[in-house]
C-alpha positions as CSV (number, residue, x, y, z in Angstrom):
1,M,-19.1,-17.7,-0.4
2,T,-22.2,-18.9,0.2
3,A,-23.9,-21.7,-1.5
4,D,-25.1,-20.2,-4.6
5,R,-21.7,-18.3,-5.7
6,P,-19.6,-20.5,-7.4
7,Q,-15.7,-20.2,-5.8
8,R,-12.9,-18.5,-8.0
9,P,-9.7,-18.3,-7.7
10,P,-8.7,-14.7,-6.8
11,A,-8.3,-12.1,-9.6
12,S,-4.8,-11.0,-10.0
13,A,-2.6,-8.5,-7.7
14,D,-1.7,-6.8,-11.2
15,V,-5.7,-5.7,-12.6
16,P,-7.2,-3.1,-10.7
17,R,-10.4,-4.0,-8.9
18,F,-13.8,-1.6,-8.3
19,G,-15.6,-1.9,-5.4
20,H,-17.9,-0.4,-2.2
21,V,-16.2,-0.1,1.4
22,V,-18.2,-2.3,2.9
23,D,-16.8,-1.2,7.4
24,R,-14.7,0.7,8.7
25,R,-13.5,-0.7,12.2
26,P,-10.8,1.3,14.8
27,H,-7.9,-0.8,15.3
28,G,-6.4,1.9,17.8
29,G,-3.5,2.4,14.9
30,G,-1.3,5.3,14.0
31,I,0.0,8.3,14.8
32,H,-2.4,9.2,17.9
33,G,-4.0,5.4,18.0
34,R,-7.7,7.1,16.1
35,A,-6.5,5.5,12.2
36,S,-8.6,2.4,11.2
37,S,-8.4,-0.8,9.1
38,Y,-11.7,-1.0,6.1
39,I,-12.8,-3.6,4.1
40,V,-14.1,-3.8,0.3
41,Q,-15.8,-5.9,-1.3
42,D,-14.9,-6.4,-4.9
43,E,-17.9,-5.7,-7.4
44,E,-16.7,-8.3,-9.4
45,D,-16.8,-11.4,-7.6
46,G,-18.8,-10.1,-3.7
47,R,-14.7,-11.0,-2.4
48,H,-13.8,-8.9,0.7
49,Y,-10.9,-7.2,1.3
50,T,-9.0,-5.4,4.2
51,F,-7.1,-2.6,3.9
52,D,-5.7,0.5,6.6
53,Y,-5.0,4.1,5.8
54,T,-1.6,3.8,4.7
55,H,-3.3,1.9,1.0
56,I,-5.1,4.8,1.0
57,V,-3.9,7.5,-2.4
58,T,-4.7,10.9,-1.7
59,E,-4.1,14.3,-0.6
60,G,-4.8,15.0,2.4
61,F,-7.0,13.0,5.0
62,R,-6.3,9.5,4.1
63,T,-9.8,8.7,5.1
64,L,-13.0,6.5,3.7
65,H,-16.6,6.5,4.7
66,T,-18.7,3.2,3.9
67,G,-20.3,3.1,0.9
68,E,-18.2,5.2,-0.8
69,R,-16.6,3.1,-4.5
70,V,-13.0,2.7,-5.0
71,R,-10.8,0.7,-6.8
72,F,-8.2,-0.4,-6.0
73,H,-5.5,-3.4,-6.2
74,I,-5.1,-6.8,-4.5
75,A,-1.2,-7.2,-2.7
76,P,0.7,-10.4,-4.7
77,A,1.6,-11.4,-1.2
78,D,-1.4,-11.1,0.7
79,T,-4.4,-11.9,-1.9
80,W,-6.8,-11.0,0.9
81,R,-5.5,-7.3,1.5
82,A,-6.1,-4.6,-1.0
83,E,-3.4,-2.2,-1.4
84,F,-3.7,1.4,-3.9
85,V,-7.0,2.1,-3.1
86,I,-8.2,5.1,-5.1
87,R,-11.5,6.8,-3.6
88,L,-13.8,6.8,-7.0
89,S,-16.8,8.9,-5.1
90,Q,-16.0,12.3,-3.3
91,P,-18.2,12.5,-0.6
92,S,-19.5,16.1,0.2
93,P,-17.2,18.4,3.3
94,E,-20.0,18.3,5.4
95,A,-19.4,14.5,5.6
96,F,-15.9,14.4,7.2
97,Y,-18.0,16.9,9.8
98,E,-20.7,14.1,11.2
């Protein structure tokens, strides 16, 4: 937290949150060792939460790009983890080939 932002208690796990993916880091997981972990920044309070591809709710490839807007829930047991992450902005198909 920055000095100019007051500290607030974490949001409730049952309330949907909105944010943007601010980082994507390969960590060697998944069946082929190429899965990524992600960091989402909450639009309301600026907190950062982490998640991996298993928490992305979609059909097809479970991947996101930095800058995409998402809706998510906070994991009840780990208040630093996002879960049930849903993409709100759909990138163009060309973005997946960059």
